[in-house]
C-alpha positions as CSV (number, residue, x, y, z in Angstrom):
1,X,168.3,87.2,86.6
2,X,169.8,86.1,83.2
3,X,169.6,89.3,81.2
4,X,171.1,88.1,77.9
5,X,173.4,85.6,76.3
6,X,175.5,85.5,73.1
7,X,174.8,82.4,70.9
8,X,178.0,81.5,68.9
9,X,177.5,81.3,65.1
10,X,178.7,77.6,65.2
11,X,175.9,76.8,67.6
12,X,173.3,78.8,65.7
13,X,174.0,76.8,62.6
14,X,173.0,73.6,64.4
15,X,169.3,74.8,64.4
16,X,166.9,75.2,61.5
17,X,165.1,78.1,63.1
18,X,161.6,79.2,62.0
19,X,159.6,76.9,59.7
20,X,159.3,79.5,57.0
21,X,160.2,83.1,58.1
22,X,158.8,86.5,57.5
23,X,159.4,86.8,53.7
24,X,157.9,83.3,52.9
25,X,154.9,84.1,55.1
26,X,154.3,87.3,53.1
27,X,154.6,85.4,49.9
28,X,152.1,82.8,51.1
29,X,149.6,85.5,52.1
30,X,150.4,87.8,49.2
31,X,150.4,90.7,51.7
32,X,153.3,93.2,51.5
33,X,154.3,96.6,52.8
34,X,152.2,96.7,55.9
35,X,151.7,95.0,59.2
36,X,149.3,92.1,59.4
37,X,146.1,92.8,61.4
38,X,144.6,90.3,63.7
39,X,142.6,89.8,66.9
40,X,141.9,87.2,69.6
41,X,138.4,85.9,69.8
42,X,136.6,86.9,73.1
43,X,135.1,85.7,75.3
44,X,138.0,83.3,75.4
45,X,136.0,80.5,77.0
46,X,132.3,79.5,76.8
47,X,131.4,79.8,73.1
48,X,130.2,76.7,71.3
49,X,132.3,75.7,68.2
50,X,129.6,77.0,65.9
51,X,129.4,80.4,67.6
52,X,133.1,80.6,67.7
53,X,133.3,79.9,64.0
54,X,130.7,82.7,63.4
55,X,132.8,85.2,65.4
56,X,135.9,84.2,63.3
57,X,134.0,84.7,60.1
58,X,132.7,88.2,61.1
59,X,136.2,89.3,62.1
60,X,137.9,88.1,58.9
61,X,135.0,89.3,56.7
62,X,135.3,92.7,58.4
63,X,138.9,93.2,57.2
64,X,141.3,91.4,59.6
65,X,144.0,89.2,58.1
66,X,144.1,86.7,61.1
67,X,142.1,85.7,64.1
68,X,143.5,83.7,67.0
69,X,142.6,81.1,69.6
70,X,143.3,82.3,73.1
71,X,145.9,80.2,74.8
72,X,143.2,78.8,77.2
73,X,141.2,77.5,74.3
74,X,142.2,73.9,73.8
75,X,139.7,71.1,74.0
76,X,137.1,71.7,76.7
77,X,133.7,70.0,77.0
78,X,131.9,73.0,75.6
79,X,134.2,73.1,72.5
80,X,136.3,70.1,71.5
81,X,139.3,70.9,69.3
82,X,138.1,69.0,66.3
83,X,134.8,70.7,66.2
84,X,136.5,74.1,66.5
85,X,138.9,73.3,63.7
86,X,136.1,72.4,61.4
87,X,133.9,75.4,62.0
88,X,137.0,77.8,61.9
89,X,138.2,76.3,58.6
90,X,134.7,76.8,57.2
91,X,134.7,80.5,58.4
92,X,138.1,81.1,56.8
93,X,137.1,79.7,53.5
94,X,133.9,81.7,53.5
95,X,135.7,85.0,54.3
96,X,138.3,84.2,51.7
97,X,135.7,83.7,49.0
98,X,133.9,86.9,49.8
99,X,137.0,89.1,50.1
100,X,139.4,87.6,47.6
101,X,142.2,87.7,50.2
102,X,144.0,84.9,52.0
103,X,142.7,84.6,55.6
104,X,143.9,82.6,58.6
105,X,143.1,81.6,62.1
106,X,145.8,80.5,64.6
107,X,144.4,77.1,65.6
108,X,145.8,76.1,69.0
109,X,147.6,72.7,68.5
110,X,149.1,72.7,72.0
111,X,148.3,69.3,73.7
112,X,149.3,67.1,76.6
113,X,151.6,64.9,74.5
114,X,153.7,65.4,71.3
115,X,151.7,62.7,69.6
116,X,148.4,64.5,70.2
117,X,149.9,67.9,69.2
118,X,151.1,66.5,65.9
119,X,147.7,64.8,65.4
120,X,146.0,68.3,65.7
121,X,148.6,69.8,63.3
122,X,147.8,67.0,60.8
123,X,144.1,67.8,61.1
124,X,144.8,71.5,60.4
125,X,146.9,70.6,57.4
126,X,144.1,68.3,56.1
127,X,141.6,71.1,56.4
128,X,143.9,73.4,54.4
129,X,144.3,76.2,56.9
130,X,147.5,78.2,56.6
131,X,148.6,78.5,60.2
132,X,148.5,76.8,63.6
133,X,149.6,77.9,67.1
134,X,151.6,76.5,70.0
135,X,152.3,77.6,73.6
136,X,156.0,77.0,73.5
137,X,156.8,77.5,77.2
138,X,154.0,75.3,78.5
139,X,154.5,72.8,75.7
140,X,158.3,72.8,76.0
141,X,161.2,73.3,73.6
142,X,161.4,69.7,72.4
143,X,157.7,69.7,71.5
144,X,158.1,73.1,69.9
145,X,161.1,72.1,67.7
146,X,159.2,68.9,66.7
147,X,156.1,70.9,65.7
148,X,158.3,73.5,63.8
149,X,159.9,70.6,61.8
150,X,156.4,69.3,61.0
151,X,155.2,72.8,59.9
152,X,158.3,73.2,57.7
153,X,157.7,69.9,56.0
154,X,154.0,70.4,55.4
155,X,153.7,74.1,54.5
156,X,152.0,75.3,57.7
157,X,152.9,78.6,59.3
158,X,153.6,78.4,63.1
159,X,152.4,81.1,65.5
160,X,154.0,80.9,69.0
161,X,152.2,82.1,72.1
162,X,154.3,82.9,75.2
163,X,151.8,81.8,77.9
164,X,153.6,81.5,81.3
165,X,156.4,83.8,80.3
166,X,155.6,86.3,83.1
167,X,156.4,83.7,85.8
168,X,159.9,83.5,84.3
169,X,160.6,87.1,83.2
170,X,158.5,89.6,85.2
171,X,160.6,89.5,88.4
172,X,163.4,92.1,88.2
173,X,165.9,90.2,90.3
174,X,165.2,86.6,89.4
175,X,164.5,84.4,86.4
176,X,165.2,84.9,82.7
177,X,164.6,88.1,80.7
178,X,162.3,87.6,77.7
179,X,165.0,88.5,75.2
180,X,166.7,85.2,76.1
181,X,163.4,83.3,75.7
182,X,162.9,85.0,72.3
183,X,166.4,84.0,71.1
184,X,165.8,80.4,72.2
185,X,162.4,80.4,70.4
186,X,163.9,81.7,67.1
187,X,166.3,78.8,67.2
188,X,163.7,76.3,68.2
189,X,161.4,77.5,65.4
190,X,158.4,79.8,65.1
191,X,157.1,82.1,62.4
192,X,155.4,84.5,64.9
193,X,156.1,85.2,68.5
194,X,154.3,87.6,70.9
195,X,156.8,90.3,71.7
196,X,154.6,92.5,73.7
197,X,154.2,96.2,72.7
198,X,155.0,99.6,74.0
199,X,151.4,100.4,74.8
200,X,148.3,98.4,75.7
201,X,147.7,95.1,77.5
202,X,151.1,93.4,76.7
203,X,153.1,96.5,77.7
204,X,156.9,96.7,78.0
205,X,159.6,99.4,78.1
206,X,159.9,101.1,74.7
207,X,163.6,100.8,73.9
208,X,164.0,97.3,75.4
209,X,160.9,96.0,73.6
210,X,162.2,97.4,70.3
211,X,165.6,95.8,71.1
212,X,164.3,92.3,71.3
213,X,162.0,92.8,68.4
214,X,165.1,93.4,66.3
215,X,166.7,90.2,67.9
216,X,163.7,88.2,66.6
217,X,163.6,89.8,63.1
218,X,167.1,90.9,61.9
219,X,170.0,88.9,60.7
220,X,172.8,90.8,62.5
221,X,172.3,92.9,65.7
222,X,175.0,95.2,67.1
223,X,175.5,95.4,70.9
224,X,173.5,98.4,72.3
225,X,173.1,98.5,76.0
226,X,170.6,101.4,75.8
227,X,168.2,98.9,74.1
228,X,169.0,96.0,76.3
229,X,171.2,94.3,73.8
230,X,174.2,93.2,75.8
231,X,176.0,91.2,73.0
232,X,176.4,91.5,69.2
233,X,174.4,88.6,67.7
234,X,174.9,87.0,64.3
235,X,172.1,84.8,63.2
236,X,174.0,83.4,60.2
237,X,171.1,84.1,57.7
238,X,168.6,82.2,59.9
239,X,165.0,83.2,58.9
240,X,163.4,85.9,61.1
241,X,160.5,85.5,63.5
242,X,157.7,88.0,63.0
243,X,157.0,90.0,66.3
244,X,153.3,90.0,67.2
245,X,151.9,92.7,69.6
């Protein structure tokens, strides 16, 4: 299994990295000094767009900063993507008006073609929502880098979901460790990435998980085998990606 790789600074500099980065995101949201709190809407499949929007509103109104489309929520017969975008945008605006805080929902823009993906991103921008979402492993790195560039140019935050990662990184003696996938994503571009957490559903080993959280977030990371960091990595002032549990 590919456990880690060192990316030379000269190569790092050929990538733009995350559309905005952690600091710019906090400035956009006006939320500092704490983690951002969010949840995924469940049931993931089966709700109509209107009921989905209602669930989003209740979560945001109740105190969450963000809600999120599940990776399976795309554009099914019971809830087409455009209907979902409209009802979710309405829910966000209503919650913002009542709480006085900036709220967001990760609208899943993943699609079968790059053109369709960018069309959904354009719709989200036109509705004025602050953030969209992409499944970077199922969508592919070229599509992800294209979407990242679009988000950078149009002021959208980009949340990255890692659907399909377990097929690649779960096997102990085959595949690619997630820290390599996380490094590749930081270069391709994403403001958020699911890193897993030390407890709960997306569980991982404590030290190793904290190690690649630092790889996503910090500018310079020293080699530390106890945390699974095999090489010193210099990101050359590239913006950091926010780890999401």
